[in-house]
N, C-alpha and C positions, 0 to 999 in steps of 0.2 A: 139346642140347649146344656148338652154334656159340654160342647166345646167351651161356652161361655164359663160354666161352672168349673171344667178343669183349669182353665187359664185363671180364673179367678183363685183357686188355691193354689196354684205356681206363685203369683204375684203378690197373693197373702203370704205365702212362705218366705219368698224373698224378703219382704218387708219386716218378717216375724225374725227371719235370721241377722237382721241388721239390729232388731231390739236385743234380741239373745246374746250376739255375737259381743254388743256392748256391754252388757251386763255382764258375761263371763269374763272379757277381756278385764273391766275394772275390778271384779270384785274375787275372782279366782285368780285370773294371769296374773295380775299384780298383788294377790292375796297369797293362798295358800298354794298355789302351783308356779309361783316367781322361780323357783328352782330350774323349772322347765322353761320357762320363756323368758326367763333373763338372756337365754341365748341369742333371742331375736333382738336385744337392746346392746349386744356386743357385738364387735368385729367379727365377722364371717370370714371362715377359713377355708372355706371349702363351700361346695354346691348346695348341700344341707346343713340344718341345725336340728338340733333337739326339740325346739317348737315347733316344727313341721310336724310332730306328732298329731298335733291338735287337726289339723288338716287331713291327716290321713284317718283319723276318728269320724270326723264331718263326711267324709267320702264313705267310709265302710256304713255309715248309717245310712246313707243315701242309696247306697247300693242295694241294702239290705231292705229299705223301703220299697223301692223299685222292684225288687225280687218278687216281694209280698204282694205287692199290689197288681203286679203285671198278670195275674192268673184271672182276676175278676175284673180289671181296669178299674179298682176301686180308689178312694181317695191319697191311700198309701203310696200307689204309684205317682201321683200327681205331686204329694208332698216331697217325696223323693228327687222329682225332677226340678222342684222350687229350690231345694238343699243343694244339689248338683249345681246348678243356674248360679245361686249365690256363690258355689265355690269356684266357679266359671268368672264371676265379676270381682271375686276377690282377687284370684290369681292376676288377672290382668290389670286391674286396680293396684293393688297392694305389690305384689313382686314384680310385676312388668314394670310398671309407671311409676310409682314412688319410690321403689327400691331398687330401679335400675338394672334388675337382674338380666335383661336383655337392654342392650345399649340403642333401642331403635324408636323411642314413643317421645316426641317433641310436642309441645300444643301451646296455644297462646288461649286459649278458653279458660275463662274466670272459673269456672265452677271448678275445674279439673287442677287448677293450680291453686285453689283455696283449699281443695281437700288433700294437696301435697305438703300446703305449708302447715295446715293443722297437724299432719300426722309426724313431719319433720319437729315441732315443737314436742310431741309426744316422744319423740325420740331422744329430746335433747338429753334426758337424764338417764344414766346407764343405772340408775338405783331403782330399786322397788316403788318409793314414793320420794318425792313429789313427782307426780304425773297428771296429765289431763290429757283431753282428747282421745277419746277411747272408739270411737266408730268407726266406719270404714266409708259409708258412703255419705255421713251427716257429720258436719262440723258447726262449730259455732259461727255465729254472725260476725264475729271479730275477725276471722280470718278473710270474709268477702270482702273487705274494706281495705283498699290498698290504692 
């Protein structure tokens, strides 16, 4: 039974992170934290950008939760694992696939190409506003038609 509950906690955390990330991206990153996030909408001149501090913050939260939860194998461990899993998905989807930080990801998958298309639309603007499509794994249906 623990396996089922722990797996559910991880999966719900991943889904929750997608919702939370959408909210944070739309209302904080394109709001009061734009001064940091704008580095992600500009041409990158190195491997890192100031915007990467957000990923470092989520990684730190994940590690802290896993550390706190590992003593008793409680829910904090599994929430931390879920945040870490979302971070791994984020890295693969966003940094590797969408922004091609590594030039090795080609696909004809309709879902993946639609997510990439939606993200490219998001990056059309180098300004705080207007902007659309703030999610990572979920995009509007209009990007799936083509």
